[in-house]
Kinemage of the C-alpha trace (Angstrom):
@kinemage 1
@onewidth
@group {chain A} dominant
@subgroup {mainchain}
@vectorlist {calphas} color= white
{ca met a 1} P -0.406 -0.042 0.104
{ca leu a 2} L 1.110 3.939 -0.335
{ca pro a 3} L 3.077 4.342 3.418
{ca met a 4} L 0.778 6.617 5.274
{ca thr a 5} L 0.670 8.008 9.089
{ca gly a 6} L -1.617 6.625 11.831
{ca ala a 7} L -3.050 10.043 11.217
{ca gln a 8} L -3.579 9.885 7.523
{ca leu a 9} L -4.907 6.233 7.617
{ca ala a 10} L -7.554 7.646 10.451
{ca ala a 11} L -8.742 9.873 7.922
{ca ala a 12} L -8.999 7.738 4.876
{ca leu a 13} L -11.014 5.397 6.953
{ca gly a 14} L -13.438 7.980 8.793
{ca ala a 15} L -11.732 7.167 12.547
{ca thr a 16} L -11.274 9.780 15.340
{ca ser a 17} L -7.946 7.858 16.640
{ca gly a 18} L -5.587 4.967 15.811
{ca pro a 19} L -2.348 3.274 15.928
{ca thr a 20} L 0.242 6.663 15.559
{ca gly a 21} L 3.112 4.492 13.753
{ca ala a 22} L 3.923 4.944 10.515
{ca phe a 23} L 2.195 2.182 8.436
{ca thr a 24} L 3.362 0.133 5.529
{ca gly a 25} L 1.928 -2.872 5.783
{ca glu a 26} L -1.193 -4.506 3.578
{ca val a 27} L -4.489 -4.251 4.541
{ca arg a 28} L -6.333 -8.088 5.590
{ca ile a 29} L -9.672 -8.657 5.576
{ca asp a 30} L -9.110 -12.189 6.450
{ca ser a 31} L -7.700 -12.882 10.418
{ca arg a 32} L -5.374 -15.836 8.877
{ca ala a 33} L -3.404 -14.067 6.492
{ca val a 34} L -2.739 -11.022 8.843
{ca gln a 35} L 1.503 -10.413 8.987
{ca pro a 36} L 3.003 -8.037 11.252
{ca gly a 37} L 2.847 -4.905 10.633
{ca asp a 38} L -0.557 -5.551 8.265
{ca leu a 39} L -4.205 -3.533 9.257
{ca phe a 40} L -6.830 -6.087 9.786
{ca val a 41} L -10.389 -5.027 8.924
{ca ala a 42} L -13.142 -6.646 11.191
{ca leu a 43} L -15.738 -7.210 8.621
{ca pro a 44} L -19.305 -8.857 10.003
{ca gly a 45} L -20.080 -11.912 7.851
{ca glu a 46} L -22.902 -14.602 7.426
{ca arg a 47} L -21.139 -17.033 9.506
{ca val a 48} L -18.137 -15.444 10.977
{ca asp a 49} L -17.440 -11.821 12.734
{ca gly a 50} L -14.474 -10.390 12.094
{ca his a 51} L -14.154 -9.150 15.712
{ca asp a 52} L -13.842 -12.547 17.377
{ca tyr a 53} L -10.464 -12.279 15.763
{ca val a 54} L -9.302 -9.301 16.965
{ca pro a 55} L -7.201 -9.810 19.654
{ca ala a 56} L -5.659 -12.854 17.613
{ca val a 57} L -4.222 -10.844 15.403
{ca leu a 58} L -2.755 -8.310 17.374
{ca glu a 59} L -0.901 -10.698 19.246
{ca ala a 60} L 0.436 -12.139 16.051
{ca gly a 61} L 1.352 -8.284 15.631
{ca ala a 62} L -0.815 -6.838 13.567
{ca tyr a 63} L -0.123 -2.740 12.801
{ca gly a 64} L -3.290 -2.459 14.344
{ca cys a 65} L -7.591 -3.174 13.278
{ca val a 66} L -10.618 -1.558 12.142
{ca val a 67} L -13.232 -2.048 14.150
{ca ser a 68} L -16.835 -0.981 14.855
{ca arg a 69} L -16.561 -1.611 18.695
{ca asp a 70} L -15.055 -0.148 21.339
{ca val a 71} L -11.254 -1.451 21.182
{ca pro a 72} L -8.867 0.738 22.763
{ca gly a 73} L -6.299 1.909 20.728
{ca gln a 74} L -7.829 0.954 17.324
{ca tyr a 75} L -9.400 2.890 14.657
{ca val a 76} L -13.354 2.817 15.574
{ca val a 77} L -15.397 3.449 13.091
{ca ala a 78} L -19.711 3.382 12.052
{ca asp a 79} L -19.111 0.707 9.720
{ca pro a 80} L -15.761 -1.715 8.812
{ca leu a 81} L -17.259 -2.015 5.532
{ca val a 82} L -17.654 1.345 4.605
{ca ala a 83} L -14.028 2.605 6.411
{ca leu a 84} L -12.777 -0.273 3.769
{ca gln a 85} L -14.544 1.538 1.225
{ca ser a 86} L -13.322 4.998 1.843
{ca leu a 87} L -9.452 3.673 2.097
{ca gly a 88} L -9.496 2.313 -1.234
{ca arg a 89} L -10.940 5.353 -2.686
{ca glu a 90} L -8.403 7.435 -1.043
{ca val a 91} L -5.818 5.211 -1.920
{ca met a 92} L -6.302 5.383 -5.671
{ca ala a 93} L -7.683 8.989 -5.659
{ca ala a 94} L -4.205 10.808 -5.648
{ca asp a 95} L -2.057 10.841 -8.551
{ca gln a 96} L -4.342 7.495 -10.235
{ca pro a 97} L -2.327 5.751 -12.159
{ca leu a 98} L -3.981 4.693 -15.483
{ca thr a 99} L -6.793 2.534 -15.081
{ca phe a 100} L -8.884 0.072 -16.701
{ca gly a 101} L -12.445 -1.296 -15.475
{ca val a 102} L -13.638 -4.753 -17.194
{ca thr a 103} L -16.989 -5.581 -17.129
{ca gly a 104} L -19.479 -8.274 -18.720
{ca ser a 105} L -21.707 -11.218 -17.828
{ca ser a 106} L -18.801 -13.155 -18.886
{ca gly a 107} L -15.041 -13.387 -19.354
{ca lys a 108} L -14.637 -10.329 -16.853
{ca thr a 109} L -11.899 -12.441 -14.961
{ca ser a 110} L -9.825 -13.709 -17.772
{ca thr a 111} L -9.761 -10.858 -19.550
{ca lys a 112} L -8.824 -9.134 -16.371
{ca asp a 113} L -5.970 -11.588 -16.150
{ca leu a 114} L -4.937 -11.588 -20.129
{ca leu a 115} L -4.701 -7.499 -19.425
{ca ala a 116} L -2.795 -7.296 -16.547
{ca gln a 117} L -0.383 -9.700 -17.998
{ca val a 118} L 0.437 -7.782 -21.257
{ca leu a 119} L 0.397 -4.591 -18.909
{ca ala a 120} L 3.246 -6.237 -16.969
{ca gly a 121} L 5.579 -5.592 -20.012
{ca phe a 122} L 5.505 -1.682 -19.712
{ca gly a 123} L 4.841 -1.154 -16.083
{ca glu a 124} L 4.335 -2.219 -12.551
{ca thr a 125} L 0.640 -3.402 -12.637
{ca leu a 126} L -2.026 -3.827 -10.006
{ca ala a 127} L -4.806 -6.140 -10.349
{ca pro a 128} L -6.446 -8.926 -8.092
{ca val a 129} L -5.881 -12.323 -8.377
{ca gly a 130} L -9.394 -14.121 -8.882
{ca ser a 131} L -12.622 -12.564 -9.033
{ca phe a 132} L -12.302 -9.522 -5.991
{ca asn a 133} L -14.888 -7.312 -8.472
{ca asn a 134} L -17.332 -6.480 -5.868
{ca glu a 135} L -18.142 -3.981 -2.427
{ca val a 136} L -15.383 -5.433 -0.673
{ca gly a 137} L -12.886 -7.186 -3.117
{ca leu a 138} L -12.407 -3.844 -5.451
{ca pro a 139} L -11.774 -1.215 -2.561
{ca leu a 140} L -9.521 -4.163 -0.914
{ca thr a 141} L -7.277 -4.665 -4.222
{ca ala a 142} L -7.329 -0.620 -4.386
{ca thr a 143} L -5.163 -0.574 -0.792
{ca gln a 144} L -2.278 -2.863 -2.625
{ca arg a 145} L -1.300 0.201 -4.907
{ca thr a 146} L 2.252 1.479 -4.207
{ca pro a 147} L 4.409 4.297 -5.178
{ca ser a 148} L 5.533 2.240 -8.324
{ca thr a 149} L 2.563 1.303 -9.737
{ca ala a 150} L 1.778 2.338 -13.233
{ca tyr a 151} L -1.407 0.667 -14.643
{ca ala a 152} L -4.256 -0.775 -12.568
{ca val a 153} L -7.047 -3.422 -14.065
{ca phe a 154} L -10.099 -3.879 -11.902
{ca glu a 155} L -13.439 -5.736 -12.544
{ca tyr a 156} L -17.054 -4.000 -11.991
{ca ser a 157} L -19.556 -6.684 -11.313
{ca ala a 158} L -23.166 -5.944 -10.448
{ca arg a 159} L -26.168 -7.688 -9.191
{ca gly a 160} L -28.754 -5.037 -10.249
{ca ile a 161} L -28.920 -0.873 -11.312
{ca gly a 162} L -26.430 0.770 -9.560
{ca his a 163} L -24.222 -1.819 -8.562
{ca ile a 164} L -21.442 -0.666 -10.838
{ca ala a 165} L -21.861 3.290 -10.577
{ca phe a 166} L -21.712 2.392 -6.995
{ca leu a 167} L -17.993 0.661 -7.445
{ca cys a 168} L -16.698 3.506 -10.108
{ca gly a 169} L -17.792 6.201 -7.243
{ca leu a 170} L -15.108 4.351 -5.566
{ca val a 171} L -12.431 3.738 -8.059
{ca arg a 172} L -12.922 5.624 -11.513
{ca pro a 173} L -11.688 3.996 -14.416
{ca asp a 174} L -9.821 6.099 -17.657
{ca val a 175} L -10.820 2.777 -19.705
{ca ala a 176} L -13.814 1.157 -19.605
{ca val a 177} L -14.194 -1.991 -21.194
{ca val a 178} L -17.603 -3.743 -21.558
{ca leu a 179} L -17.235 -7.643 -23.354
{ca asn a 180} L -20.916 -9.025 -23.486
{ca val a 181} L -24.121 -8.859 -22.197
{ca gly a 182} L -25.684 -12.470 -21.692
{ca ser a 183} L -27.815 -14.287 -19.324
{ca ala a 184} L -25.858 -14.431 -16.127
{ca his a 185} L -27.918 -13.116 -13.142
{ca val a 186} L -30.938 -12.748 -15.742
{ca gly a 187} L -33.186 -13.863 -13.244
{ca glu a 188} L -32.393 -11.475 -10.473
{ca phe a 189} L -32.124 -8.047 -13.389
{ca gly a 190} L -35.586 -9.750 -15.236
{ca ser a 191} L -33.559 -8.996 -18.748
{ca arg a 192} L -30.241 -8.528 -20.887
{ca glu a 193} L -31.645 -4.988 -21.630
{ca asn a 194} L -31.930 -4.286 -17.582
{ca ile a 195} L -28.503 -6.284 -18.223
{ca ala a 196} L -27.064 -4.082 -20.607
{ca val a 197} L -28.400 -0.493 -18.086
{ca ala a 198} L -26.397 -1.992 -15.502
{ca lys a 199} L -23.273 -2.852 -17.534
{ca gly a 200} L -23.599 0.624 -19.201
{ca glu a 201} L -22.967 2.573 -16.258
{ca leu a 202} L -19.143 1.420 -16.903
{ca val a 203} L -19.171 3.228 -19.885
{ca glu a 204} L -20.641 6.307 -18.348
{ca ala a 205} L -17.680 6.396 -15.467
{ca ala a 206} L -15.180 6.254 -18.268
{ca arg a 207} L -12.703 9.380 -17.976
{ca arg a 208} L -10.473 8.945 -21.145
{ca arg a 209} L -11.733 5.750 -23.536
{ca val a 210} L -14.222 3.123 -24.459
{ca val a 211} L -13.745 -0.266 -25.439
{ca leu a 212} L -16.866 -1.948 -26.868
{ca asn a 213} L -17.551 -5.249 -28.049
{ca ala a 214} L -18.675 -4.565 -31.604
{ca asp a 215} L -20.266 -8.014 -31.900
{ca asp a 216} L -22.989 -7.863 -29.302
{ca pro a 217} L -25.814 -5.663 -30.223
{ca leu a 218} L -26.417 -4.794 -26.796
{ca val a 219} L -23.131 -3.269 -26.315
{ca ile a 220} L -21.970 -1.468 -29.103
{ca gly a 221} L -25.829 -0.004 -28.534
{ca met a 222} L -23.617 1.735 -25.633
{ca ala a 223} L -21.794 4.095 -27.440
{ca ala a 224} L -25.071 6.471 -27.339
{ca arg a 225} L -23.773 6.634 -23.053
{ca thr a 226} L -20.714 8.305 -23.665
{ca glu a 227} L -18.900 11.435 -25.526
{ca arg a 228} L -15.643 9.752 -25.157
{ca pro a 229} L -13.613 8.433 -27.528
{ca ile a 230} L -14.656 4.699 -28.811
{ca thr a 231} L -12.229 1.808 -29.927
{ca thr a 232} L -14.356 -1.737 -30.834
{ca tyr a 233} L -13.411 -4.729 -31.502
{ca gly a 234} L -14.620 -8.062 -32.741
{ca thr a 235} L -14.793 -10.312 -35.942
{ca gly a 236} L -17.095 -8.170 -38.295
{ca gln a 237} L -15.713 -5.738 -40.862
{ca asp a 238} L -16.658 -2.388 -38.543
{ca ala a 239} L -14.431 -3.668 -35.872
{ca ala a 240} L -11.421 -1.274 -35.601
{ca val a 241} L -9.334 -4.097 -33.985
{ca arg a 242} L -10.508 -7.185 -35.946
{ca ala a 243} L -10.111 -11.134 -35.619
{ca thr a 244} L -9.447 -12.841 -38.776
{ca asp a 245} L -8.397 -16.645 -39.373
{ca val a 246} L -8.948 -18.192 -36.120
{ca arg a 247} L -8.101 -21.795 -35.717
{ca leu a 248} L -8.121 -23.717 -32.491
{ca asp a 249} L -5.122 -26.490 -32.155
{ca glu a 250} L -5.719 -30.167 -30.760
{ca asp a 251} L -5.450 -28.783 -27.179
{ca gly a 252} L -8.176 -26.154 -27.761
{ca arg a 253} L -5.265 -23.003 -27.872
{ca pro a 254} L -6.754 -20.227 -30.309
{ca ser a 255} L -4.261 -19.067 -32.875
{ca phe a 256} L -5.728 -15.918 -35.434
{ca arg a 257} L -4.870 -12.471 -36.303
{ca val a 258} L -5.702 -9.248 -35.070
{ca asn a 259} L -5.445 -6.694 -37.613
{ca gly a 260} L -3.093 -8.843 -39.799
{ca glu a 261} L -0.549 -9.265 -36.572
{ca pro a 262} L -0.417 -13.217 -35.872
{ca val a 263} L -1.224 -14.117 -32.323
{ca arg a 264} L -0.942 -17.607 -30.470
{ca leu a 265} L -2.431 -17.632 -27.184
{ca gln a 266} L -1.832 -20.292 -24.298
{ca leu a 267} L -5.125 -20.670 -23.257
{ca ala a 268} L -7.716 -22.755 -24.160
{ca gly a 269} L -11.189 -21.739 -25.608
{ca glu a 270} L -12.338 -19.745 -28.917
{ca his a 271} L -13.734 -17.425 -25.998
{ca gln a 272} L -10.406 -16.093 -25.238
{ca val a 273} L -10.132 -14.614 -28.670
{ca ser a 274} L -12.583 -11.865 -28.362
{ca asn a 275} L -10.964 -11.616 -24.399
{ca ala a 276} L -7.318 -10.915 -26.672
{ca leu a 277} L -9.364 -8.709 -28.624
{ca ala a 278} L -10.738 -6.307 -25.882
{ca val a 279} L -6.877 -6.390 -24.440
{ca val a 280} L -5.553 -5.191 -27.623
{ca ala a 281} L -8.391 -2.552 -27.920
{ca ala a 282} L -7.578 -1.131 -24.432
{ca leu a 283} L -3.978 -0.832 -24.974
{ca ser a 284} L -4.553 1.149 -28.344
{ca gly a 285} L -4.488 4.885 -27.820
{ca glu a 286} L -3.681 4.550 -24.388
{ca val a 287} L -0.420 2.619 -23.682
{ca thr a 288} L 0.992 1.672 -27.448
{ca asp a 289} L 0.036 0.631 -30.577
{ca asp a 290} L 2.957 -1.634 -31.317
{ca leu a 291} L 0.338 -4.607 -32.396
{ca pro a 292} L 4.141 -6.912 -32.257
{ca arg a 293} L 4.819 -6.501 -28.889
{ca ile a 294} L 1.278 -6.873 -28.018
{ca ala a 295} L 1.287 -10.222 -29.614
{ca asp a 296} L 4.095 -10.697 -28.227
{ca leu a 297} L 2.696 -10.374 -24.576
{ca leu a 298} L -0.112 -12.081 -25.222
{ca gly a 299} L 1.545 -15.009 -26.672
{ca gln a 300} L 3.170 -15.367 -23.353
{ca ala a 301} L 0.112 -15.042 -20.827
{ca arg a 302} L -1.026 -17.832 -18.789
{ca pro a 303} L -4.146 -18.758 -16.594
{ca val a 304} L -3.966 -16.798 -13.538
{ca ser a 305} L -7.266 -17.000 -11.595
{ca arg a 306} L -8.333 -21.037 -10.378
{ca trp a 307} L -11.123 -22.825 -12.152
{ca arg a 308} L -11.470 -21.250 -15.575
{ca met a 309} L -10.207 -23.877 -18.466
{ca glu a 310} L -8.109 -25.097 -16.422
{ca val a 311} L -6.279 -27.735 -18.444
{ca ser a 312} L -4.428 -30.275 -16.387
{ca glu a 313} L -2.882 -33.792 -17.819
{ca arg a 314} L -2.866 -37.114 -15.649
{ca pro a 315} L 0.235 -39.692 -15.638
{ca asp a 316} L -2.428 -41.839 -17.574
{ca gly a 317} L -3.235 -40.046 -19.844
{ca val a 318} L -6.673 -38.424 -18.964
{ca thr a 319} L -7.020 -34.819 -19.300
{ca val a 320} L -9.292 -32.354 -16.807
{ca val a 321} L -10.618 -29.275 -17.969
{ca asn a 322} L -11.944 -27.266 -14.361
{ca asp a 323} L -13.966 -24.527 -15.722
{ca ala a 324} L -16.110 -24.968 -12.151
{ca tyr a 325} L -15.992 -21.493 -11.585
{ca asn a 326} L -18.579 -20.384 -12.463
{ca ala a 327} L -21.549 -21.233 -15.631
{ca asn a 328} L -23.954 -19.786 -17.329
{ca pro a 329} L -25.520 -20.518 -20.909
{ca glu a 330} L -22.701 -18.659 -23.133
{ca ser a 331} L -19.816 -19.594 -20.640
{ca met a 332} L -21.053 -23.253 -20.902
{ca arg a 333} L -21.554 -23.536 -25.065
{ca ala a 334} L -18.063 -21.766 -25.110
{ca ala a 335} L -16.405 -24.555 -22.994
{ca leu a 336} L -18.511 -27.029 -24.524
{ca lys a 337} L -16.950 -26.145 -27.606
{ca thr a 338} L -13.350 -26.149 -26.732
{ca leu a 339} L -13.710 -29.677 -25.391
{ca ala a 340} L -15.351 -31.215 -28.673
{ca val a 341} L -12.555 -29.740 -30.383
{ca met a 342} L -10.126 -31.393 -27.979
{ca ser a 343} L -10.849 -34.714 -29.174
{ca arg a 344} L -10.619 -33.682 -33.024
{ca gly a 345} L -8.060 -35.410 -35.034
{ca lys a 346} L -7.505 -38.397 -31.785
{ca thr a 347} L -9.596 -41.362 -30.651
{ca arg a 348} L -10.175 -39.333 -27.656
{ca arg a 349} L -13.177 -39.599 -25.386
{ca thr a 350} L -15.022 -36.266 -24.278
{ca trp a 351} L -16.987 -36.498 -21.334
{ca ala a 352} L -18.701 -33.118 -19.951
{ca val a 353} L -19.530 -33.218 -16.255
{ca leu a 354} L -22.114 -30.473 -15.692
{ca gly a 355} L -24.297 -29.107 -12.934
{ca gln a 356} L -26.348 -26.287 -12.391
{ca met a 357} L -26.752 -22.887 -13.924
{ca gly a 358} L -27.905 -20.514 -11.267
{ca glu a 359} L -29.777 -17.453 -11.379
{ca leu a 360} L -31.914 -17.631 -14.733
{ca gly a 361} L -35.263 -16.840 -13.765
{ca asp a 362} L -38.026 -18.367 -15.292
{ca asp a 363} L -35.478 -19.197 -18.173
{ca ala a 364} L -33.747 -21.797 -16.218
{ca arg a 365} L -35.693 -25.248 -17.400
{ca asp a 366} L -35.778 -24.471 -21.412
{ca ala a 367} L -32.035 -22.820 -20.407
{ca his a 368} L -30.966 -25.785 -19.531
{ca met a 369} L -32.767 -28.307 -22.262
{ca asp a 370} L -31.117 -26.051 -25.024
{ca leu a 371} L -27.617 -27.029 -23.299
{ca gly a 372} L -28.593 -30.793 -23.404
{ca arg a 373} L -29.131 -29.801 -26.841
{ca phe a 374} L -25.963 -28.610 -27.621
{ca val a 375} L -24.110 -31.018 -25.761
{ca val a 376} L -25.721 -34.062 -28.047
{ca arg a 377} L -25.135 -31.767 -31.243
{ca leu a 378} L -21.898 -31.559 -30.374
{ca asp a 379} L -20.939 -34.960 -30.711
{ca val a 380} L -19.854 -35.337 -26.872
{ca ser a 381} L -19.014 -38.770 -25.939
{ca arg a 382} L -20.568 -39.104 -22.600
{ca leu a 383} L -22.685 -36.658 -20.496
{ca val a 384} L -22.786 -37.065 -16.781
{ca val a 385} L -25.596 -34.026 -15.147
{ca ile a 386} L -25.150 -33.777 -11.467
{ca gly a 387} L -27.883 -32.708 -9.484
{ca ser a 388} L -31.605 -32.291 -9.536
{ca glu a 389} L -31.469 -28.449 -10.556
{ca ala a 390} L -29.720 -29.435 -13.408
{ca gly a 391} L -31.860 -31.979 -14.541
{ca gly a 392} L -32.773 -30.258 -17.365
{ca ile a 393} L -29.429 -30.805 -19.515
{ca his a 394} L -30.104 -34.536 -19.151
{ca ala a 395} L -33.903 -34.614 -20.302
{ca gly a 396} L -32.552 -32.379 -23.483
{ca ala a 397} L -29.908 -34.590 -24.661
{ca val a 398} L -32.918 -37.319 -24.300
{ca leu a 399} L -34.800 -35.443 -26.234
{ca glu a 400} L -32.714 -34.753 -28.977
{ca gly a 401} L -32.968 -38.334 -29.972
{ca ser a 402} L -29.787 -39.123 -31.220
{ca trp a 403} L -28.268 -40.730 -28.131
{ca gly a 404} L -28.803 -43.680 -26.254
{ca glu a 405} L -27.197 -44.424 -22.730
{ca glu a 406} L -24.326 -41.310 -23.320
{ca ser a 407} L -26.598 -39.080 -20.679
{ca val a 408} L -26.260 -40.372 -16.949
{ca his a 409} L -27.939 -38.135 -14.498
{ca val a 410} L -26.632 -38.674 -10.825
{ca asp a 411} L -28.075 -37.024 -7.656
{ca asp a 412} L -25.113 -35.621 -6.312
{ca ala a 413} L -20.981 -34.946 -6.979
{ca glu a 414} L -20.236 -37.875 -5.098
{ca ala a 415} L -21.834 -40.461 -7.116
{ca ala a 416} L -20.801 -38.626 -10.368
{ca leu a 417} L -17.176 -39.217 -8.980
{ca ala a 418} L -17.599 -42.940 -8.774
{ca leu a 419} L -18.921 -43.216 -12.279
{ca leu a 420} L -15.644 -41.252 -13.553
{ca arg a 421} L -13.317 -43.379 -11.577
{ca ala a 422} L -14.981 -46.763 -13.188
{ca glu a 423} L -15.484 -45.569 -16.926
{ca leu a 424} L -12.444 -43.222 -17.644
{ca gln a 425} L -10.050 -44.094 -19.934
{ca pro a 426} L -6.548 -43.035 -20.544
{ca gly a 427} L -6.556 -40.204 -23.228
{ca asp a 428} L -9.799 -39.439 -22.452
{ca val a 429} L -10.765 -35.170 -21.883
{ca val a 430} L -12.660 -34.492 -18.921
{ca leu a 431} L -14.806 -31.080 -18.309
{ca val a 432} L -16.379 -29.935 -15.221
{ca lys a 433} L -18.874 -27.059 -15.135
{ca ala a 434} L -21.410 -25.621 -13.177
{ca ser a 435} L -22.591 -22.478 -11.107
{ca arg a 436} L -19.949 -21.355 -8.642
{ca ser a 437} L -22.664 -22.928 -5.628
{ca val a 438} L -22.638 -26.207 -6.903
{ca gly a 439} L -19.034 -26.551 -6.248
{ca leu a 440} L -17.532 -28.826 -8.506
{ca glu a 441} L -13.862 -27.697 -7.876
{ca arg a 442} L -13.933 -30.356 -5.295
{ca leu a 443} L -14.702 -32.880 -8.199
{ca ala a 444} L -11.713 -31.869 -10.309
{ca ala a 445} L -9.729 -31.719 -7.835
{ca ala a 446} L -10.179 -35.254 -6.684
{ca leu a 447} L -10.118 -36.389 -10.172
{ca leu a 448} L -6.797 -35.240 -10.387
{ca gly a 449} L -5.906 -36.573 -6.777
{ca asp a 450} L -6.513 -39.914 -7.922
{ca ala a 451} L -3.392 -39.735 -10.455
{ca arg a 452} L -1.186 -38.876 -7.519
């Protein structure tokens, strides 16, 4: 974090008093991560209250704690979360580094990771690992800024209209990047049009430039919501940053040309092409227009955040594709298309192990049945559907009519694991994917642990 005196820290937190010495540590909300010299923010949670761990973190050498109870010598505030947000805003406000904001129904974290890795080739870059993209994670990430931070990349998520506008009030992006408007959380928003209203709040907040996906009509429609310069990307003729000659190798990794410059990614999935285009468009006119340099850095990028098209091969030749972090109809189709490609030119069986897609509202059953039909049309070898909420996937596959016993519906992840352990063969490729609440990353970890 930026060095602060105790008085400066108190003022940023909205506290009247607290520790007085110089603060040069990190801000933590997890008591287990606190190191000597760190500041612990005691947030109340659904299961635990951070205040219960204040004595332990002080004993461990913490610089101090932000609390809403009267703890002598600590930063006492009305609301520790509001104090954290205020601190994040203050840290970023002074001579803000060039800041990129990314939003979209899917692909936010993968694009953020790509953008951060490319920017790191030009200067010190601040970006969260994983999806720290809400009212807690975003300001917590902001506190990690250092005096030498040249660039910052943040994700902006929303579960309702006004959420992104609030986050932009904490950290306002210089460059706003909107990836897509899909079906994720449509059950909460009511329609894709409402999702577009929420995502467009990032466009309205941009200080310098807006980057829009020209392949998505709801995204390109956001152009009317800003007077900032706009850079478009996509596969159509009208896109300023355009991909052509897209191909996937036998491991599902794409190669393509962006405005004529060849790019080869180390990430799995055709959808990564669109993410890479967004990165090129975001840098254009702001950081560099050196396409060969950007292409080289894109080619060096590796997966950073866990459980997103994480490809691992066991010693027995079984490949596990762990994409279990989250799921919606668009990301499911993208992952399944990659799975189908990974069997191309080889005698490899493909397994789709799928669970529920959450927060789809009234569209949930139709969306799951459509996905089951899609699996069949891709000629995936075996489908394992987990849980009653995902039953529509199995029903859709069976009703498609071209399969026999290839689709199986099981009660839980344990039953799916038992089936896979009994039937997997060397060379098989297994995709594991569902909404985060299903927790299928544990199934993927068990499959990899079997080989060890």
